[in-house]
N, C-alpha and C positions, 0 to 999 in steps of 0.2 A: 371410330366416326367423332370429330370434334364435339364437344357437349356444349354448344354454344346456347347461350341462356336466352329465353324469352320473358316479356315481362307484360302481364296483364293488369289492367289499370280500370276502376271504376271508383270515382271520388276520393274517400280517404282511404281506399283499402287497396293493395297491390300485391300481386303473387310473383316471384321470379321463380322461373322454373327452367330445369334442363332441358334439351333438347327431346328428351324422351318422356318429359312430363314429370320427372322426380324432383324433390327436394332433398338435399343433403345435408344441410345444417351447417354449412362452412361458415367461417368468421372473417373478416378484415376483406382484403380486395375491393376491387372496384364496385360491386354489388353481390353482398350475401343473398343467397337465395331464402326462399321461405315466403310465409303468406303475414302480410303485416296489417296492421291495424292500431290508427293512434298512436306512431311511434314504436309499436312493440312487436315482435315477430310470435305471431300466433300458431304457426305450425313450423317446426324446424326441421321434420323428417317427414318424408312421403316417398316411400320406397318401393316399389314392385317387384317382386320375383315372381317368377312360373316355374314351378317343379323344382324350387329350391336355388334357383338360378336367375342373374338379372338376365333379362331378355334384351334380345339385338333389337337395333333401332332400323327398321326399313324406311321409314318416312318421317323424317323429325318435325317438331313444331316448326312452321314457317312464319317469317315476317308477316307475311299478307293476313294469316289466319290469326295471330297476334293482335294485330291492328285491328280486326274485326271483333276481337274480343273474345275469341276462344282458341285454346290452344289444342292442335289436333296432331297426333302421330299414331304410326302403326310400327308395331311389336311383335316380335315372333320369338319363342324359345330359342335358345343357343342349339345349333346342329351343324350339318355339314350339306356339300353337294349331292351327296349320296342319299342323305337320308332328310328328304324335305320337313320343314316344321310340322307338327301334328295340328297346329292351330295358331290363327293370327289374333292379334288383340289390337281392336280399334279404342283408343284413348282421346276423351273430348274432355275438356276442363275449361271452367270461367269462372270470374268472381264477380260480384255485387258488394254493395256498401255492407262490410262486415262478414260476408260470406264467401265460400269455395265450394264447386261442385263439380262432380267428376261423374262422366258415364263411361264405364268399361264394358265393351262388348268383345266377348271371345268367340270366335267361328272355328268350328272342326273343318280341318283341310281333309279329312278321311273319308272314306265310303264305311267306315265301321264306327261304332261307338267309341268314345274317346274320355278318358278321366283327367281333369287338370287341377293342380293345386296352386291355388294364388293366395300370396301374401302380401300384405302391404303394412311395413313398419312405419307407425306414426309416433309423433312427438311433437310438445309444444314447450318449447324453453321459456317462453315471454321475455326474452333480452332485450333490453332497450336497445333502439338503433344506435345511440351514442356508444354503446359498448361494441359494436359489431363494426364501428371506423378503425382505420389503420392508423391508428396513433397509439397504439399501446397504453392507452389510459387503463385503470380498473378502478371499481367504486366498491365500496364497502356495502352489503346488503345484511346487517344484522337481523337476525329473526326471519329471514326470509324463509319461506316452506312452500315445497311444489308437492302436489299430490295427483294420483290417477285413481279412478274408480270405473269398473264396467258399468254401463248403463243397461239393467234389465239382468236377465240370467237368473233370476231367483226360481223359486220351485215352481215348475210348470210355466215358465215364462221364457221366453228366446233372448237372447244377447241383442240389443239394438246397436251399440257401439262402445265408446269410451270418452270419459270427460276427463280432462287436464285443467289442473287448477294451479293459481299461484298467489299467495298470501304473502303480505308483509304489513304489520301493523293494520292499518286501516284500508292500506290497497290490496285488492283484490280484482283477478282477471281469471277468465275462464275460457276453455275451446272445448267444444262438442263435437265429435265426430260420430256421425251414425249412416248406418248402410241398409240397402234392400236389394236382395234378400239379406237376412241376419247373416253374420260371418258364424261359422262353426265353432270359433272358440277365439280367445283373446289370449296371447301368451306373452310373457314377460321374457325381457331379452337380456338383462343384467344390465342395461345401460339406462334404465329409467324410461327408455321407449317401449310401445307396445307393439303387438304383431297381430293384425287381424287376418284369419286364417277363413279360407272357403275351398270347399273340394267341390268342384262342377263336374256333373256329368253330363257330357255332350252327346245328342244323336249323332248318327251319320251326318255330315254336312249341316249339323245343326247349329244353334247358335244360343247363348247364355248371357244375361246382361246384370251387371253390379251397380248401381246406382251409390254415390257417396256424397254425404253432405256435412260440410265443416261450417259451424257457427260460431263465431268469435264475440265475445262479451267482455270488452274493454273495461276497465274500471271506469266509473262515472257515465257509461253510455248506455242505451237502450238497446236490448236483444236486436239483431238483424230479422228480416225476413229471408229465408233461404229460398231461393227458387227450385224448382223440381228436378231440372237438368240445365245442362250448359246451352242447351238450344234456347231453352226459356231467357236464359240470362243474355244470351246474344242477341236476342228478338228485343230485349228491354234496352239493351245498350243501341240497337240500331235506332230505336224509336226516339232516345234520347239525343243522339247525333242530329236525327233530321229536326227534331224539334228545335234543337239549340242553333242550328244554321236556318232556320224557318225565315223566309223574308228577306234574306241577303242577296244580294243580287252582284256576282263575281264577274266584270267583263272578261270576256274569253279571247281579247285580239292577242294577249300574249299567254298562249295555253300552259306553259311551265308555270309561270307567275298564279295563273289561276289554280292550277292543281297544288301548288303549294298553298295557296290560301285555303282551300277545301280542306287538305291535311292538318292544318293548322288549325281549323273551327273543329274539326272531328278530335284532335288531341285536347282542344280546351274544353270541349263538351266532357270529357271524362276527369278532368284536372279539376272539377269544381268541388268545393268542401264546403262545410256546414260552417256556418258563424252566426253571432248575435248582433242586432244592432243596438243603438242606445236606449230603446224602449223593450228591449228583450226580443224583437221580432226575429223571426227566423229568416237568415239570408243565406245564398248560395255564392261564394266567391272563388276566384282563379288561386289554386293551389301552386306552389313555387316550382315544383318538378319531382319527378320519380328517379332514382328512390331514395335521396336523403331528405328531401324537403316536400313531404306529401303534408304541407300544413300551411297557413297563413302566414305570409312574409310580407310587410309592409310596401318595401321599394318594389318588389316584383309583381305585387298586386296592382299596384299604382301604375307602372311602366305597361303592364299586360294590359289594363283596361284604358290607357292613353293609347295606344297603338289600335285598340279594337274600336276606339269611341264612336268614327264615323257610322261603323256598321253595326256594332253591338254596345249600344249606350246602357244597356241593362246591367253590363258587368262594372261599370262606374257608379250606377246607382246604387248597387249594394256593396261594393268595396268601400266608397265612402263611408256609409254609416257604419259600416263594421268597423274601421280603424277609428272612426269617432268614437265608438264605444269604449275601444280600448285605449284611448288616449290615455296618457299619465294625467294624473291632477297633484302629485306631490312627488317629492324627491325620493330616490330609492336607490343607494349606492351601488348595491349587487346587481341590480337591472339595469343600470345606467338611465334611470328614468328621472324626469325633470316635467315639472308643469308645462302642460302644452305641447309634449313630445309625443308624435306617432310611432307607435310600436313597430318594432323591426320584425319580430319572430314570436309566434305564439307556439306552445308545444304541450302535449296531454300527457307524455310518457311517465314513468316512474322515477326516473331521475329528476325529472324538471318538478315533479310533484313534491319531494323530499328535497328540494332545492341542491342536487347534488351537482346539476348543470344550472347557470343561469337563465335558460331560456324558456321558462314558462310562460312569463310575458317580459320579453328583453327589448330593451330600447335603444342597442348600439348600434344606430345609425344616423349620420348628419343629415342623410337627402330624404328620407321617409317625409318627415315635417313639411320641407318646401314643395316636394311632389305631391302630396295631399292637396296642397292649395291650388298647385298648377292643374290639378285634376278637377277639384271643383269648379274653378273657373272656366276650365275649357268644357265641361259639361254643361255648363249652365248657358254657355255662350253657344254652344252648338247644338243642344236640345231644346233651348229656349224653355226648360222647366225650372223657374225661380224658386219653387216650393222647397226643395233639397237644400239651396243656399240660405234659404230664409230658415230652415230647421236647425241646419248645421253653423249658423253664424256665431255662436258662443263658441265652439269648436276650433272653427277659423280664426276667431281673435285670439284664442288661447294658442293656437298654432304660431301666429305671426309673433305673438308675445314671447314665445320660445326663441324664434329666429334672433329677435331683437335681444332678449336678456340672456338666458342660459347658452342659445347657440353661438352668440359672440359677436354678431352683428354691431351692436353698440360700442360695446368694450374693444373689442379687436379690429373692427372694421370687417371682418368677415365670418363666415360661418367656421367653427373649428371642434375639432375632436380629440381628444386624448386616448391613448391606449388603454385598453379594460384588461388588466391582467389577467381577469377570470374569463375574459369572454373573447372580444375581438380587438385585435390590435390596430386593424383599420378598418373605418367605419365608413367608407363611402363604397360605392359598387365594387371596386378592386378591393376587396377586405381580404386577401390572403397575407400572411404576416410581411411579406418581402415586396408586396406590389407597389407600394408608393416609395419611389427610389431616385436616386439621382442615374444618369447616364452610365455611370461607372458602376452602378448596382449598389452604392451604399445608401441603408435604408434612412429615411427622414427621422429627425429626432424632436422631442417635446410637443406641443401641441400643433396639430397639422390642420393646414387650411387647402383643403383639395381643390383643384381647379372647378370641376365639375359642379360640385355641390354649390358654388356661387352663383354659376349660370342658373340653377335651379333656383336659388334664393331671388335672384333678379327676376325671373319669371313669375316666382310667386308672389312677389310685392305687387308687380304691374297688374296680375290678373285680381288678386285680392282688391288692388286699388279700384279696378273696374267693378267689382261685385258691390265695394262701399258705396259708390258713384248711383248704380245703376239699379240695384236690389234693397241695399240697405237704408238709402237714402242718408250717408252719411259723408258730405263733401270733405269735410275737414279731415277725417280719418282717411279717405282717399289721397288728399292732397299731401298728407305724411308720408303715405307709403309710396307713392309718386317720387318725392322728393329723395326718399330713401334708396330706390332702386336708383336713381340717377347718379346719385354720389357713389354708390357701389359699383356703377359701372364705370365712372371716372376712376375711382381707386383702383379697380382691377387692372385696366388697362397701362396704367402707371406702374403698377407693384408686380405683375404675372408677365407682362410681355418681354421677351429677350431679343432685342434688338439685333446682335450678333448672328441669331438663329433664325430671326422671323418667324417666332412661334411662341406660345404661352409656355410658361413652366407648368408641370404636372401638380406642384403645390407649392406652398410657401411652408418653412418649418417655423420651430418655436424661436427662431431668431429673426424670422423674418425674409430669411435668405430663400431666394428661388431653387426648387427642386427640380433640376434641369432636364430630365427624361424627357424624349420628345414622345408622347403617348396619344393614343386616340380620343382620351377625355376632351382634347381640345374641339371636337366635332359635336361634343355636347353642348360647348359653348356657343356654335352654330344653331344648335335647336333650339336654346334658349333664347336667341338674340343678344347676348351679352357683348359680343364684340361689334364695333364699328363696320362700315361696310369694306374700308379697304384692308382692314385686318382679317376680316371675314374671309373674303376672297383669296387673301394670300394662305389661311390656313386652309381652307377646302382644297385649293389646287394643290398645297403641300403633301393633303393626305392621300392622293392620288399617285403620288411618286412610288417609283419600285419599292424603297425600304420599307415605306408603311403597306402599300397594298399588294397583297399576294397573289391577286387574281381571282380568290374567293371573297376576300374581304380585305378591310383594313385592319392590320394587326394592333393589338393592345399596345406593342412597344415597337417602335422604328428598329427595324433589323440594322445590323453593323454598330450598335450601342454594347458596349461591354456586358450590360445588364439583360440585353436581348437573350431570350430562351424559346425556342419555337414549342418547346413542350412544358412550358411555364404555364400555370393557372392565369396568370395576368400579367405577364412580362414578355410577350411575342406569340401568344394565340390570337384566334379570331373569333370574336363572339357576335352571332347573327342580331341580338339585341342591341348591342353597341354600335353596330353597321346601320340597323334600322334608324336609330337615333341620328347618327352621322347622314344618312341619306336623308330624313327628312330638314336636316340642316342645311345641306348642300342646296335642295331645294329652295329652301327660305332666302338663301343668298343669291338666287339665280343661276347657281352652278348648275345647271341641268344635265350638260352631258356628263359630269363628275357624277351625280347622283345615279343617272342611268347605268354608268358603269358599275357601280357598287352594286345596284341593285342586280346587276346581270350576273355578276359574281357570286351574290348569294343565291339567285333562282338557280344558277348552274350547281352551286352544291347541294342544294335541296334535291333536283333533280336525279343528282347522282346516288341519293340516300332514300329513296321512295317516297320522294316529294317533301321529306320532313328534314328541318333544320334542327341539329340536336344544340344543347346548350353551349357548347364550345367545340371548334376543331383546331388542330395544330397548326402553327404559323407556316408552313412550309408552302413554298412558292408554286405556283400551279405549274411552271416549268419543269418541277422537281417529281411530279407523279401525276397521272392522268385524272386523279379523283381526290377529293379533301382527306388527308389523313388525319384520322379519328384522333381525337383527343382521350387518353384511357380511362379516364374519371369521370366524362360528362354524364350529366343526367340523362337517360333514355329518352324522357320527354319534359320539355321544360315551357311553362306558360309563355315566358318572354319570346321565346323563340318560335312557339307555335304562334304568337300572335304579330312576330315581325313580319310574314309577307304581308299583312294587311297594311302594315307601316309602308311597305314597300310601293303597295298599290296607292294610297294616298301620296307620295312623295313623286312617282313618276307616273302614275296611270297605268292602266291596263293594255 
């Protein structure tokens, strides 16, 4: 049977399991398996054997169960048609914040008593997630020490479990595994893993249960509360999802869109991670996505909050102060930090702690800062809550200062970024190395002025001018920002528009030359209102032509260009959040038929994937295959994609 992996998620914790509930400890690939907390793998092996052999899978873990927060499967000892299995194992697993629990029920299938030997091989390698990516990088870890010790087992004391620990200088993380009933023995395996062993005596048609509890203790984090059973964990998750969506009314006139909205809300509920505000207050904000980005990413959290704003304003009310608290106050070269800049990525892992990757607090984003201002203005306008805008006025003014100064609006006329040798080469939303390219595939050189970021800056200036006039009582500042926005609009249409192609360039390079690929970023200009009506309508209709529109959504790069590739991350694939912005932009320019066409494509894609929109799908046209072709490295759940159906609802209604 194909060992299709399933993912359980709860906040900053997730587990990737095989279809039989095992963890094998693989490295690389699209999604290494394991239990992950705060960027580290706290379980790297969790492998069950029955009477010395790997059991067969009768019923694998299903998508439906995993979505409900519990991995359930049915296993039997290996045998044959002539000798039916002596017992059946019913396995249930779940995660909560910092914890993993399993209930293993063994039922005798015979009319006579039976003895079953269970063994569970367990290990925790504490590998940082950056080490598990398929980029072949290695990181020195001088002085690192791993240890394992049995919990209990002293004179007259039963064995309760095993503790794994990892220490490197001041860094220390632990994982504890405990069991009820206690294992009969803990065996060494010769690999560093340990094997917990039980010999279970079953009555005729009788049942025995083993309860396993795993607690992760990452460096710098408090110990978790571990639920007693997977059912308890699932009940907590169900309550969390219900509370999260409480009070939200989703129109039912378009049932498939309503289903995608409900699925998105459920995913957003489990993707909330902890953060702190400017005064140290505890906040819950959207993580970017599982498995690689279960953390706060500025751009992702801002767009997610914008999509959800009419329905869940509390996401914005938490995201804004969390990002304000992490706003840069001084220049730091390795982190690409400059005063007023909004953080791109926050990490808590070992490699970030020791500076071996720059992402502890990394500011390599040209667009998080203007999007922060867009969200602050939109939240204030839609909610009527001016208190947050007053509280964050210093942060907003600092963000505007970054746009004008370090961001490049004053000196270059546009927001600009430069490739970061130790981090991201591209620092707009299309941040893969070759994403900003000409139609022939050649990469932009020198400082880059990406089109979409200019739209965000235009919108940010206008919304902040409104805040200055209506909330802060500063008309002079408002007039300055209004004029700056108008000047940017005029410049942009002069410098970016390609008359021969009737379309804006993807970017300008360091020489001010147009990077001429036809790209979906033009739709972001509609969302931000940067283009005048005639140009906007031209762009909107062009995005629905066959080379752009796959039937599932608008491709990131129009087909037919040498740079196009349907399986490229940013050069031909289809991104739901990108299309959500495009749909909102089409509606803004009165192109309602086009907006509905894009929405229908996305909703159809969701309905073929259990009502869930993935992070990204391949760019193959709908005529090529009856369903959307998966992109092989897509996040299993992603907050922007989860919120995208809400944006469609805002754009085209229910």
